[in-house]
Structure formats: structure tokens, C-alpha cells
N, C-alpha and C positions, 0 to 999 in steps of 0.2 A: 395463709397467715392473716390476711386482712379480715376474713370472716371470723376467725378466732378472736382477733383483737376487738372487733365490733361487738361480739357477744359478751366480752368481759367488761368493756367500758360501759359505764352507766349503771352497772349492777353493783358497783362498789360504793361504799359510804365514804368517799373522798371527794374533794373538789375536782372538777373535771380536768383542770390543768394538771393536777398531780397524777391523775389516772393516765393522761396522755403522756406525761413525762416518764412515768414508770414503764408504759408500753414502748415508748421510743427507746429508752435505755435498753430494755430487754431485746428489742429487735436489732439494735446495734451490737450489743454484746453477743447475741446468738449468731450474728453473721447474716441476718436477713437484709440489712443495709450495710454495704461494704465501705471501707475507707475510700474517700474521694467521690462517693456516690452523691448525686444531687438530691436534696430533699425539699421539694417545693411544698408550700403550705397547702396547695390544692391536693397534691398527691397524698400527703399525710392525713389531711381531713377526710379524704375518701377511704384511705386504709383503716383509719380508726373510727370512722362513722360519726365524726363530730364536725362542728363548724371550724372556721379558720382561727377564731380568736384564741381558744385554748391551745391550739397548735402553735400559734405565734408565741404565746407566753412560755410554753414548754420548751421551744427551741432556744429561747433566751437563757433559760436555766441550764439546758443541756450544753450550751456554749460555755457558760461559766464553769461547768463541771469538766469540760475538756472532751466531750463526746462529739461535739459539732463545732464547725467553724462557719461564721456568717461572713461571706465575701461581698464586696461592692459589685453591683451589677450581675452577680451570679446567684446570690442568696445563700441558703444553708447547704453545706455539704458535710458528710461524715468526716470527722477528723482522721488524720493518719498519724498515729503515735510516732513521734520522732525519736531519734537515738538519744537526744537529751532527756526527753520524757521517760524513756526506758531506764536511762542511767539513774535519774532521780528516784524512780519507783523502786529499783533494785537496791539502791543505797539504803532506803528505809526498810525494805524487806530483810536485808541481811542483818540489820540490827534487831528487828522484831522477831524474826523467825529463828535466828540462832539462839536468842535468849529463851524463846518459847520452847524450843526443842530441849534445851538443857533443863528447864524447869519441869517440862512434861516427863522427862526421864526420871527425875527425882520424885515426882508426885503421882504418876499415873497408877491407877488401880487396874486390876485384871479386867474389870468391866470397861474401863477407858480404852485399854488396848484392844479389846474385842470390838468396840465401836469403830476404831481405826481400821481393823482388819475387815470389817463389813464394808466400809467405804472403799477399801482396796479391791475387794471382790466386785463391787458394783462398777468401779472404774475400769477394771479389766474387761468386764462384760460389755460395757458401753464402747470401749475401744474396739473390741472384736466386732461389734455391730456397726462401727463407724458412725455412731451417734455423737458427733463432735460437740454439739451444744451441751449434751448431757455430760460428756467427758469434762468439758470446761467447768460446768457447774460442780461436778464432784471433785475436781481439782481444788477449787476454792473451798468446798465443804471440808475436805481433809485438812487443809491448812488452818482454817478457822477452828476446827475441832481441836487441833493441837494447841492453838492459842488458848482455847477454853480450858483444856486439860492443864495448862501451865499454872492455872489458879491465880493469875494476875489479871484483874479486870481491866486495868489500864491498857494492857496489850490488846485485848479484844476491842476495846473502845476505839483505840487509835486505828486499828486495822479495818474497821467497819466500812468506811467509804473507799479506802484503798483497794479493797478486794473486788469492787465492781470493775476497776481498771485491770486488776490482775486477771480476772476471768475473761475480760475482753481481749487482752493481749495474748493470753494463752489460746483462746478460741481461734484467733487469726492464724496461728501456726500449729494448730492441734493435729492436722492431718499427718504432719511429719514428726511432731514432738511427742505426741501422746504415748506411744509404746515405751520410749526412753524414760519419760517422766514417771510412769507407773512403776518401772523397775527401780528407779531412784526412790520413789515413795516407799517401796517395800524395805529398802535398806534403812530408810529413816525410821519407819515404824519398828523394825527389828532393833534399832539402836535405842529407841524410847523404851521398848519392852525390856531391854537388858538392864535398865536402871543406871546406865553409865552416861552421866551428863556430858562429859567431854566427847564421847563417841557420838552422841545425838547431835551436839552442836556441829561437829565436823560433817556429819551426814547432811545436815541442813545446809551448810555452806557449800558442800559439793553439789547438792541439788540446785542451789541458787546460781552457782557458777555456770552450770550447764543450761539452766533455764534462761539466764541473761544472755548467754552467747547465742542461743537459738532466737531469742527475741530481737537482738541486734541484727542478725542475719535476715530475719523476716522483714524488719524495717528497711534495711538497705535494698531488699528486693522489691519494695514498693507495695506489698500486700495485694498485688494483683488488682490495683485500683482501676476503676472504670473511667 
């Protein structure tokens, strides 16, 4: 991982702090750094091939975003999403995604449905390969695509930052959750294709109920923290 990150940083036309922040987010979301894991400035500077200054600045932003906690005398550790955090996230998702599913059912074209089917196929293949980081990425891609198909730009705008956390929390439980999640996704896409807004909304809510229950269980289990 460290060599890949070093190769990418510095080649991008962004301030170094922003490059480090993006790489740090990705490493946390993909499970390279696990909840509770200590992140020293020296370690991250070595991982990313940069000095400590941009690492320090990136850690402050990551803390504000909820990915990192900075503790007295211990320094930075990867955050462990709490039950409260999960409850807040799913309260928003239930409003956004139920409405998005209803609107998508009313507005989706054949090409839109085909794009969702393609994501389903990719998700199933990634699940079979046990490529859990890719599964989590595709999970978010599917939900964001439904938000886009809804035709309401406000829904997509509101969801943009939320889905970094959605992807992270899904990734933490993906080994157990992924096969069930993709079965529910098929039901959701079938409902959208049917053009029945009520059915699509109920499919979305059913999926979110199952996803929230799995996320709560994972949080209570402690994420296998180090």
C-alpha cells in the first residue's frame, strides 16, 4: 500500500495536504487502517512519502470529518463509528434513499436500468472474489447512481460527503454483509425497473433496515480493533 501511495502523491495537481488527506481517507475507508489503530505522524509520513507537516494538517481535517480521533498523550487513532453515529447516518439515508428510489422508479430509462444492472454484475463478481474494498466502492456507486437517476440534484449534492462514511461502514462489515446486500440490491433494482414508486420505496427501506441492523451489530462487536 505504502509504495502505491507514494507513487500517487506528488503527481497530482493538488496541495500536498489535500493529497495526503485523500490518501488517508482512502486507506481508512478501504480497511488498510482499522478502527482503533494508532496513526503516528512519522508512520503516515513514511507511508505517504511526505514530511510530517502535511500529515499533521491532514489529520486535523480527518478528525473534523469523523475518520480520526486525536487523543491526549496517544495521538491520532482511526475512529470507531459508534451506534449513535450509525443511527444518525441511517436516519438521513432513510429519507434520502427512499425518496430517490421512488423518483428513480418514476423516471428511470432503459439505459438507466441497464447501468444499475451492470453495477449489480460487478458487485456480484467482486463479492465472489472477496475483493471487499471493491465491493464497498460498488455499493456506494449503486446508491449514488440511483440518487442521480432520481433527477433531483439536491439529493445527490446532500449525499456526496455522506457516502464516504457509508462506504467506510459498509467495508467494515463487508465480509459478512456483502452477499445479503447484493441480493437486496437486486430487489431494489427490480422495483425501480417496474416503475412502481411505492414498491421501490419499500425495497429501499427494507434494504436500509437490514443494513442498519448489520452496522449496529458490527459496532457492538468492536470492529476487531487493534
